[in-house]
PAGU-334208 format. One record per residue (C-alpha): residue number from 1; residue in three letters; chain; x, y, z. Coordinates in nm, 3 decimals, padded with zeros to 5 digits. Layout:
BEGIN
<nr = NUM, rest = ALA, kette = A, x = X, y = Y, z = Z>
...
//
This chain:
BEGIN
<nr = 1, rest = MET, kette = A, x = 04.197, y = -15.472, z = -00.856>
<nr = 2, rest = THR, kette = A, x = 04.445, y = -15.736, z = -00.934>
<nr = 3, rest = SER, kette = A, x = 04.797, y = -15.743, z = -00.797>
<nr = 4, rest = SER, kette = A, x = 04.943, y = -15.861, z = -01.175>
<nr = 5, rest = SER, kette = A, x = 04.771, y = -15.967, z = -01.510>
<nr = 6, rest = GLU, kette = A, x = 04.892, y = -16.345, z = -01.391>
<nr = 7, rest = THR, kette = A, x = 04.550, y = -16.279, z = -01.157>
<nr = 8, rest = GLU, kette = A, x = 04.284, y = -16.119, z = -01.361>
<nr = 9, rest = PHE, kette = A, x = 03.969, y = -16.332, z = -01.478>
<nr = 10, rest = ARG, kette = A, x = 03.992, y = -16.394, z = -01.836>
<nr = 11, rest = PRO, kette = A, x = 03.653, y = -16.234, z = -01.943>
<nr = 12, rest = ASN, kette = A, x = 03.641, y = -16.565, z = -02.222>
<nr = 13, rest = TYR, kette = A, x = 03.690, y = -16.793, z = -01.988>
<nr = 14, rest = PRO, kette = A, x = 03.287, y = -16.837, z = -01.928>
<nr = 15, rest = ASP, kette = A, x = 03.287, y = -16.849, z = -02.318>
<nr = 16, rest = GLU, kette = A, x = 03.552, y = -17.133, z = -02.306>
<nr = 17, rest = LEU, kette = A, x = 03.397, y = -17.325, z = -02.011>
<nr = 18, rest = ARG, kette = A, x = 03.041, y = -17.372, z = -02.165>
<nr = 19, rest = SER, kette = A, x = 03.134, y = -17.664, z = -02.326>
<nr = 20, rest = SER, kette = A, x = 03.282, y = -17.836, z = -02.023>
<nr = 21, rest = VAL, kette = A, x = 02.932, y = -17.782, z = -01.783>
<nr = 22, rest = GLY, kette = A, x = 02.586, y = -17.757, z = -01.777>
<nr = 23, rest = ARG, kette = A, x = 02.562, y = -17.371, z = -01.749>
<nr = 24, rest = VAL, kette = A, x = 02.751, y = -17.099, z = -01.669>
<nr = 25, rest = VAL, kette = A, x = 02.621, y = -16.781, z = -01.485>
<nr = 26, rest = VAL, kette = A, x = 02.769, y = -16.440, z = -01.579>
<nr = 27, rest = SER, kette = A, x = 02.696, y = -16.082, z = -01.500>
<nr = 28, rest = ASP, kette = A, x = 02.547, y = -15.860, z = -01.794>
<nr = 29, rest = ARG, kette = A, x = 02.563, y = -15.564, z = -01.561>
<nr = 30, rest = GLU, kette = A, x = 02.259, y = -15.420, z = -01.654>
<nr = 31, rest = GLY, kette = A, x = 02.125, y = -15.160, z = -01.460>
<nr = 32, rest = THR, kette = A, x = 01.791, y = -15.077, z = -01.586>
<nr = 33, rest = GLY, kette = A, x = 01.507, y = -15.132, z = -01.321>
<nr = 34, rest = ARG, kette = A, x = 01.776, y = -15.221, z = -01.019>
<nr = 35, rest = ARG, kette = A, x = 01.685, y = -14.993, z = -00.712>
<nr = 36, rest = ILE, kette = A, x = 02.006, y = -14.959, z = -00.500>
<nr = 37, rest = GLY, kette = A, x = 02.039, y = -14.874, z = -00.155>
<nr = 38, rest = ILE, kette = A, x = 02.333, y = -14.683, z = -00.053>
<nr = 39, rest = VAL, kette = A, x = 02.454, y = -14.665, z = 00.291>
<nr = 40, rest = ALA, kette = A, x = 02.740, y = -14.454, z = 00.373>
<nr = 41, rest = ALA, kette = A, x = 02.870, y = -14.347, z = 00.729>
<nr = 42, rest = GLN, kette = A, x = 02.912, y = -13.968, z = 00.856>
<nr = 43, rest = PHE, kette = A, x = 03.263, y = -14.017, z = 00.982>
<nr = 44, rest = ASN, kette = A, x = 03.556, y = -13.962, z = 00.748>
<nr = 45, rest = GLY, kette = A, x = 03.255, y = -13.822, z = 00.555>
<nr = 46, rest = GLY, kette = A, x = 03.519, y = -13.642, z = 00.324>
<nr = 47, rest = ILE, kette = A, x = 03.636, y = -14.010, z = 00.209>
<nr = 48, rest = THR, kette = A, x = 03.285, y = -14.114, z = 00.180>
<nr = 49, rest = GLU, kette = A, x = 03.127, y = -13.805, z = -00.020>
<nr = 50, rest = ARG, kette = A, x = 03.425, y = -13.945, z = -00.299>
<nr = 51, rest = LEU, kette = A, x = 03.296, y = -14.295, z = -00.245>
<nr = 52, rest = LEU, kette = A, x = 02.966, y = -14.226, z = -00.329>
<nr = 53, rest = GLU, kette = A, x = 03.018, y = -13.959, z = -00.665>
<nr = 54, rest = GLY, kette = A, x = 03.278, y = -14.292, z = -00.745>
<nr = 55, rest = ALA, kette = A, x = 02.917, y = -14.518, z = -00.684>
<nr = 56, rest = LEU, kette = A, x = 02.689, y = -14.303, z = -00.864>
<nr = 57, rest = GLY, kette = A, x = 02.929, y = -14.258, z = -01.140>
<nr = 58, rest = GLY, kette = A, x = 02.934, y = -14.646, z = -01.189>
<nr = 59, rest = LEU, kette = A, x = 02.522, y = -14.668, z = -01.158>
<nr = 60, rest = THR, kette = A, x = 02.466, y = -14.429, z = -01.377>
<nr = 61, rest = GLU, kette = A, x = 02.690, y = -14.573, z = -01.662>
<nr = 62, rest = PHE, kette = A, x = 02.560, y = -14.877, z = -01.644>
<nr = 63, rest = GLY, kette = A, x = 02.176, y = -14.741, z = -01.672>
<nr = 64, rest = VAL, kette = A, x = 02.076, y = -14.745, z = -01.264>
<nr = 65, rest = ALA, kette = A, x = 01.813, y = -14.443, z = -01.320>
<nr = 66, rest = LYS, kette = A, x = 01.858, y = -14.160, z = -01.038>
<nr = 67, rest = ARG, kette = A, x = 01.503, y = -14.240, z = -00.930>
<nr = 68, rest = ASP, kette = A, x = 01.595, y = -14.597, z = -00.850>
<nr = 69, rest = VAL, kette = A, x = 01.832, y = -14.493, z = -00.572>
<nr = 70, rest = THR, kette = A, x = 01.837, y = -14.436, z = -00.208>
<nr = 71, rest = VAL, kette = A, x = 02.128, y = -14.315, z = -00.002>
<nr = 72, rest = MET, kette = A, x = 02.126, y = -14.298, z = 00.329>
<nr = 73, rest = TRP, kette = A, x = 02.325, y = -14.148, z = 00.593>
<nr = 74, rest = VAL, kette = A, x = 02.412, y = -14.333, z = 00.929>
<nr = 75, rest = PRO, kette = A, x = 02.661, y = -14.178, z = 01.183>
<nr = 76, rest = GLY, kette = A, x = 02.958, y = -14.407, z = 01.108>
<nr = 77, rest = ALA, kette = A, x = 03.089, y = -14.730, z = 00.977>
<nr = 78, rest = PHE, kette = A, x = 02.954, y = -14.944, z = 01.349>
<nr = 79, rest = GLU, kette = A, x = 02.619, y = -14.803, z = 01.234>
<nr = 80, rest = VAL, kette = A, x = 02.631, y = -14.965, z = 00.872>
<nr = 81, rest = PRO, kette = A, x = 02.489, y = -15.292, z = 00.915>
<nr = 82, rest = LEU, kette = A, x = 02.146, y = -15.181, z = 01.053>
<nr = 83, rest = GLY, kette = A, x = 02.126, y = -14.869, z = 00.812>
<nr = 84, rest = ALA, kette = A, x = 02.156, y = -15.131, z = 00.558>
<nr = 85, rest = GLN, kette = A, x = 01.947, y = -15.382, z = 00.696>
<nr = 86, rest = ALA, kette = A, x = 01.652, y = -15.116, z = 00.695>
<nr = 87, rest = LEU, kette = A, x = 01.752, y = -15.056, z = 00.315>
<nr = 88, rest = VAL, kette = A, x = 01.649, y = -15.436, z = 00.273>
<nr = 89, rest = GLU, kette = A, x = 01.370, y = -15.432, z = 00.427>
<nr = 90, rest = SER, kette = A, x = 01.303, y = -15.131, z = 00.233>
<nr = 91, rest = GLY, kette = A, x = 01.252, y = -15.337, z = -00.151>
<nr = 92, rest = VAL, kette = A, x = 01.586, y = -15.296, z = -00.334>
<nr = 93, rest = ASP, kette = A, x = 01.768, y = -15.528, z = -00.513>
<nr = 94, rest = ALA, kette = A, x = 02.090, y = -15.469, z = -00.375>
<nr = 95, rest = VAL, kette = A, x = 02.276, y = -15.247, z = -00.070>
<nr = 96, rest = ILE, kette = A, x = 02.647, y = -15.097, z = -00.088>
<nr = 97, rest = THR, kette = A, x = 02.780, y = -14.983, z = 00.213>
<nr = 98, rest = LEU, kette = A, x = 03.047, y = -14.700, z = 00.205>
<nr = 99, rest = GLY, kette = A, x = 03.257, y = -14.523, z = 00.456>
<nr = 100, rest = ALA, kette = A, x = 03.606, y = -14.487, z = 00.591>
<nr = 101, rest = VAL, kette = A, x = 03.803, y = -14.677, z = 00.906>
<nr = 102, rest = ILE, kette = A, x = 04.144, y = -14.539, z = 00.951>
<nr = 103, rest = ARG, kette = A, x = 04.375, y = -14.726, z = 01.168>
<nr = 104, rest = GLY, kette = A, x = 04.426, y = -14.539, z = 01.511>
<nr = 105, rest = ASP, kette = A, x = 04.660, y = -14.518, z = 01.766>
<nr = 106, rest = THR, kette = A, x = 04.424, y = -14.771, z = 01.979>
<nr = 107, rest = GLY, kette = A, x = 04.189, y = -15.109, z = 01.914>
<nr = 108, rest = HIS, kette = A, x = 03.885, y = -14.850, z = 01.815>
<nr = 109, rest = TYR, kette = A, x = 03.960, y = -14.983, z = 01.468>
<nr = 110, rest = GLU, kette = A, x = 03.986, y = -15.360, z = 01.467>
<nr = 111, rest = VAL, kette = A, x = 03.662, y = -15.391, z = 01.699>
<nr = 112, rest = VAL, kette = A, x = 03.489, y = -15.112, z = 01.390>
<nr = 113, rest = ALA, kette = A, x = 03.654, y = -15.267, z = 01.110>
<nr = 114, rest = ASN, kette = A, x = 03.552, y = -15.601, z = 01.176>
<nr = 115, rest = GLU, kette = A, x = 03.210, y = -15.544, z = 01.346>
<nr = 116, rest = CYS, kette = A, x = 03.060, y = -15.344, z = 01.073>
<nr = 117, rest = ALA, kette = A, x = 03.249, y = -15.659, z = 00.801>
<nr = 118, rest = ARG, kette = A, x = 03.091, y = -15.865, z = 01.043>
<nr = 119, rest = GLY, kette = A, x = 02.732, y = -15.710, z = 00.996>
<nr = 120, rest = VAL, kette = A, x = 02.734, y = -15.646, z = 00.672>
<nr = 121, rest = GLN, kette = A, x = 02.813, y = -16.019, z = 00.595>
<nr = 122, rest = ARG, kette = A, x = 02.538, y = -16.094, z = 00.808>
<nr = 123, rest = VAL, kette = A, x = 02.254, y = -15.879, z = 00.643>
<nr = 124, rest = GLN, kette = A, x = 02.355, y = -16.034, z = 00.279>
<nr = 125, rest = LEU, kette = A, x = 02.330, y = -16.388, z = 00.473>
<nr = 126, rest = ASP, kette = A, x = 02.040, y = -16.381, z = 00.640>
<nr = 127, rest = THR, kette = A, x = 01.798, y = -16.184, z = 00.376>
<nr = 128, rest = GLY, kette = A, x = 01.947, y = -16.346, z = 00.021>
<nr = 129, rest = VAL, kette = A, x = 02.004, y = -15.989, z = -00.085>
<nr = 130, rest = PRO, kette = A, x = 02.406, y = -15.855, z = -00.216>
<nr = 131, rest = VAL, kette = A, x = 02.501, y = -15.624, z = 00.000>
<nr = 132, rest = VAL, kette = A, x = 02.840, y = -15.489, z = -00.071>
<nr = 133, rest = PHE, kette = A, x = 03.092, y = -15.406, z = 00.106>
<nr = 134, rest = GLY, kette = A, x = 03.245, y = -15.096, z = 00.004>
<nr = 135, rest = VAL, kette = A, x = 03.368, y = -14.949, z = 00.380>
<nr = 136, rest = LEU, kette = A, x = 03.707, y = -14.929, z = 00.357>
<nr = 137, rest = THR, kette = A, x = 03.954, y = -15.004, z = 00.651>
<nr = 138, rest = VAL, kette = A, x = 04.247, y = -14.839, z = 00.559>
<nr = 139, rest = ASN, kette = A, x = 04.594, y = -14.810, z = 00.777>
<nr = 140, rest = THR, kette = A, x = 04.616, y = -14.434, z = 00.659>
<nr = 141, rest = THR, kette = A, x = 04.439, y = -14.143, z = 00.514>
<nr = 142, rest = ASP, kette = A, x = 04.698, y = -14.079, z = 00.222>
<nr = 143, rest = GLN, kette = A, x = 04.557, y = -14.534, z = 00.153>
<nr = 144, rest = ALA, kette = A, x = 04.209, y = -14.413, z = 00.190>
<nr = 145, rest = LEU, kette = A, x = 04.240, y = -14.124, z = -00.046>
<nr = 146, rest = GLU, kette = A, x = 04.401, y = -14.349, z = -00.270>
<nr = 147, rest = ARG, kette = A, x = 04.112, y = -14.552, z = -00.299>
<nr = 148, rest = SER, kette = A, x = 03.805, y = -14.287, z = -00.346>
<nr = 149, rest = LEU, kette = A, x = 04.010, y = -14.117, z = -00.659>
<nr = 150, rest = PRO, kette = A, x = 03.769, y = -13.987, z = -00.859>
<nr = 151, rest = ASP, kette = A, x = 03.855, y = -14.270, z = -01.132>
<nr = 152, rest = GLU, kette = A, x = 03.821, y = -14.661, z = -01.248>
<nr = 153, rest = SER, kette = A, x = 04.022, y = -14.719, z = -00.939>
<nr = 154, rest = ASN, kette = A, x = 03.754, y = -14.534, z = -00.701>
<nr = 155, rest = LYS, kette = A, x = 03.644, y = -14.857, z = -00.469>
<nr = 156, rest = GLY, kette = A, x = 03.258, y = -14.700, z = -00.456>
<nr = 157, rest = ARG, kette = A, x = 03.287, y = -14.727, z = -00.807>
<nr = 158, rest = GLU, kette = A, x = 03.394, y = -15.100, z = -00.793>
<nr = 159, rest = SER, kette = A, x = 03.140, y = -15.134, z = -00.530>
<nr = 160, rest = ALA, kette = A, x = 02.848, y = -15.035, z = -00.798>
<nr = 161, rest = LEU, kette = A, x = 02.992, y = -15.250, z = -01.027>
<nr = 162, rest = THR, kette = A, x = 02.988, y = -15.537, z = -00.764>
<nr = 163, rest = ALA, kette = A, x = 02.585, y = -15.441, z = -00.713>
<nr = 164, rest = LEU, kette = A, x = 02.507, y = -15.455, z = -01.043>
<nr = 165, rest = ASP, kette = A, x = 02.728, y = -15.796, z = -01.142>
<nr = 166, rest = MET, kette = A, x = 02.525, y = -15.957, z = -00.805>
<nr = 167, rest = VAL, kette = A, x = 02.163, y = -15.868, z = -00.846>
<nr = 168, rest = SER, kette = A, x = 02.242, y = -16.027, z = -01.216>
<nr = 169, rest = VAL, kette = A, x = 02.399, y = -16.357, z = -01.135>
<nr = 170, rest = LEU, kette = A, x = 02.135, y = -16.427, z = -00.844>
<nr = 171, rest = SER, kette = A, x = 01.861, y = -16.334, z = -01.062>
<nr = 172, rest = GLN, kette = A, x = 01.968, y = -16.588, z = -01.330>
<nr = 173, rest = VAL, kette = A, x = 02.025, y = -16.827, z = -01.105>
<nr = 174, rest = ARG, kette = A, x = 01.716, y = -16.756, z = -00.941>
<nr = 175, rest = SER, kette = A, x = 01.526, y = -16.817, z = -01.213>
//
C-alpha cells in the first residue's frame, strides 16, 4: 500500500509507455498452473496464521489451485530462508515467506529481521526463483495485527500477489 495517490503506480502507464520503448513487460497475475510454496514461521504464529489466510485467499482469487500450494512450517523467522531454499529445490515457481518479527527490549530483533531478509534475498538471487519477503518487521503487536487484517491490506495477500506478478514478468522476459 502506498502512502498517497501521488506515489501510486498508474495502471494505464505501461500502455502509454509502449510508444516510447521496444518492449514493456507487465504482469497478467494469472495463477492457473502456478506452483507456489509458502514458508511460514511458527513463532508469533497467530500473526503468521492471519498472513497465511490472506495469502491463500489471494492465490485462490487469481486461479492457483489448492493442490499447487505447499505450506512449510518452520520454527521462526531465522529459519525461513532455509525453508524457502528447500521449497525452491522442490520445483515451485515462487515462494512466499510469512512471519512476524516484533521488536523487544534486546538487539535480538535486528539480528533476526536482518538475517531473515538477507537470507530470503540470497535464495532468490542465487536461484532466479521469486522469493517474496512477507515477514512483518514491526515495533508492536498492534502493528502486526493491523498488517494482517482479513482484508485487502493483509500483507500475506499482498505477498501472494507479488509472487504471481514476479512469476508472470520473469516468464515473459525469459521466453
